[in-house]
Each structure stands twice: as C-alpha cells, then as structure tokens.
N, C-alpha and C positions, 0 to 999 in steps of 0.2 A: 714562902717556900712552895706551898702547894700550887699557887698560881703559876710559878715558873715551871713546875712539873707538867701542868696542863697545857702550857704554851709551847713547850719543846717540840711536839710533833708538827705544829703549824710552822714554827720557825725552820724546822728541817725541810718541810715542803717548799717554803719560799726560797730557802738557800739553795736547794737542789734545782729549782726552776731557774734561779739567777745564774747558777753555774752552767746549766745547759744552754741558756741564752748567750752567755759569754763565750762558751765553746763554739757555738755556731758563728757568732760574729767574729771570733778570732780566726776561724778557718776562712771566712769570707774576706777578712782584712788581709790575710797572708796572700790569698789568691788575687785580690784586686789591687792592693797597695804594697805588695812585697818588694817591688823594684823601684819604688818612688825614691828619688834622691833625697839625701838628708836636708833638713831645713832648720827652722828656728826651734821647733819642738821635736821633730823626728830626727833623732841622732843616735849615736851608739847606745845600745841597750834599751832605747825607747823608740821602737819602730815596728814595722810589720814584716820584717824579714824572716822571722821564725815564729813558731807557735807560742813559745814562752814570752817573748818580747811583746807579741800581740796581746796576750792575756794581761801583761803588765800595763800596757797602754789602755786597754779597756777598763781595767780597775781604776786607773788614774782618771779616766773620763767619767766613770760611774761615781767617783767621789767628788766630782766637781773641779778637778784640776783644770788647766787651760784647754778644755776640749775644743774650743774654737780655733786655737793655735794649731792643733793637730789637723783640724778640718782644712784650714787654709794651706798647710803643708801638703796635704793629700790632693789638693786641687791645683798644684803648680802646672803651668802650661808653657809652651814655647813662647818666647826665646829663653826662658829661664831653665829649660831642661832640653834634653835631646830625645826627640820622638823616635829617632832611628834606634837608639839603645833602649827604648821602652822604659825610660825612667821618669816619664811624665805621669801626673795623676789624672784625675777625671774632672772635667769642667763642671759636672753636675754634683760634685762633692759639696760645695756650699749651697 
C-alpha cells in the first residue's frame, strides 16, 4: 500500500502527459482528417469529424486496436474520393 502511495505522483504525471499528447493529436486529426470520407474503420462515431470522436479514435489506436486500418482510411486518394469536395486523405499518411 505504501508503494502505491509513492507511485501515484509519477502515474499522475505520465497520465497528464499522455492526455496532453492526445489533445494535441486530436486537434491535428480534426484539422487534417476531419473531412475524410468514411471507410472500413472510419465510420459513424469513429472518425475525426469532431474532437470527442478524434479522442476516441486516438484511444483506440493507443490501446492497439486496428490503427493501421485507420491509417489506410486516412490515406484514401482519387478515384476512391472526390478531391473537389476535399474528402480525400493524404498520400503521406501511410
């Protein structure tokens, strides 16, 4: 019990650092991939269209869920999307 008491400040520091990193990457994800069309993994509730969904996707990626599936959905290029409607991803995502 005493060991847990001494580890709590370090756990709090690491948790707050992880939360700050997720916040930054969620904002970047909304900015860069907010308009990407739905795919295999990017669907309703699991996308970058708003901050809460982006945080959920980042949590799923951090826990080892199919992060490569999200990566390929964010890299969709024409003819599978419409560049005029800016729903394409970025070729440099993979």
